[in-house]
C-alpha positions, 0 to 999 in steps of 0.5 A: 897612440892618442893625437890630441895628448901628442900635439900638446907635448910637443907644442908644451916642448916648444913653448919651454925651449923659447922660454929657457931662451929668454930665461938665458937672456934675463939671466945673464945679460938683463938682470944684476944677479940671479936672486934679483930675477927669482924675486920677481919671478917668485912674485908673478909665479904666485900671482898665477899659482893664486888665480888658477887655484881659485878657478881650479880648486882641489877635489874634496875628496882628494886624500893627504897622499896623493897632496905630499905627493904633489908637493914633493913633485913641486919641491924636486922641480923646483929645485932643478930648475934652481940649478938650471938658472943658476948655470944659464949664468954661466954657460950658453943656453945651448950646452944647458939644456941638452944635458938637463933633457937626458931625464927619461933616462933616469924615468926609464931606470926608475920604471925598473923597481918601481913600475915592474918594467924591463929594459932591454939591451937595446935600451941600456945600449941607447942610455950609454949613447944619451950620457955620451950625447950630453958629454959631447953637447957640453963641449966647447972651443977653448981660445986655445982650440981644444975642446972644453966641458962643463965640468963640475956644472954637468955633474950639477945639471945630470943631478937636475935632471935626475930630480925632473924625472923623480918629479915627473914619477910623483906628478904622474902618480898624482894626476890621478887624484888631482887635476893638472890646473891643481898640479900646476898651481901646487907646484906654484906655490912651491917655486915661488915660496922656495925663490922668495925664500932665497930672494927676499932681502933689502939689497936685492929690492935695491939691486932691481930699484938701480937696474938699467931699462927695469920697465924693458926688462921687467916687460920682458920677465913677464912675458916669459913667465906668461910662457911658462904657464902656456908651455907647463900646464899642457905639459902636465894636460898630456902626461895627465892622458899619455905615458909619462915616459912617452910624454917625457921622451917628447918633451926630452926634445925641447934642445932641438928647439933651443938650439934653432932658435938660439942660431936664429938669434944668433943671426938675427940679434946676435947680442941677445945671448951667449952663443959659440958661432963656429961649424965645428961646434954647431956640427958637433952639438947637432950629432950630440942632440941627434945622439940624446933624441934617437937614444930615448926614442930607442929606449921607448921603441924597442 
């Protein structure tokens, strides 16, 4: 297993974990609404996409089918990201991201009919472990002391996980014909177009104009979108050079980075994030994340 793409995938995972933390802060604490967040994100994403597309144009001999698959991958990933951002408006980031990170399970399941692969009984058992871990990590304590769950948002996040899995499989196919730079650019165009479609409204512009501490929020948002590029481009680079199943497995360790970042911020800046403290909840989440990552590792190591 080449060390280069593995190391890059780990770096990408750590960066994207930080992106989720900042996303959660901006959406839940700083921005007046989700669409008010999506509007500047769409503009910044479009600018980055245009610049990189100018620097790294499409190959001259690329066919229409790989481009269609690339666009489909970008659209599916955009819908998945929108679901995640919508849920971050209402739930803690440390509960949301672990559920979404179950998508390598769907990659394994799709590999059976699409790629002719087979799953051993240990791998099917691992699927059950991962799903159980996803349910556990979404638990929290109610004021009365009993455990409550994400409920409806949990199902939405599972749908998001499935969409990401399909997008990754499609991306792996397309990367045989286009570069990882092209993959990022087309995905950026899909995302910025969709976000503009749902957020470009006069009242959204008014919301942004009336924001308190608007300059600091926009600065942090711009920094975060720069981190998105730093995280996503290496992800496609690793996916181009390594097996999509293994790259997906590495990236699925993102919840560990999210929980670590959230735990540090809960000590350094308690108001930065929604974070439910308590040794019991923290222990439950760590066990659940271990189940998720361990179960996914079993799928690809057996």
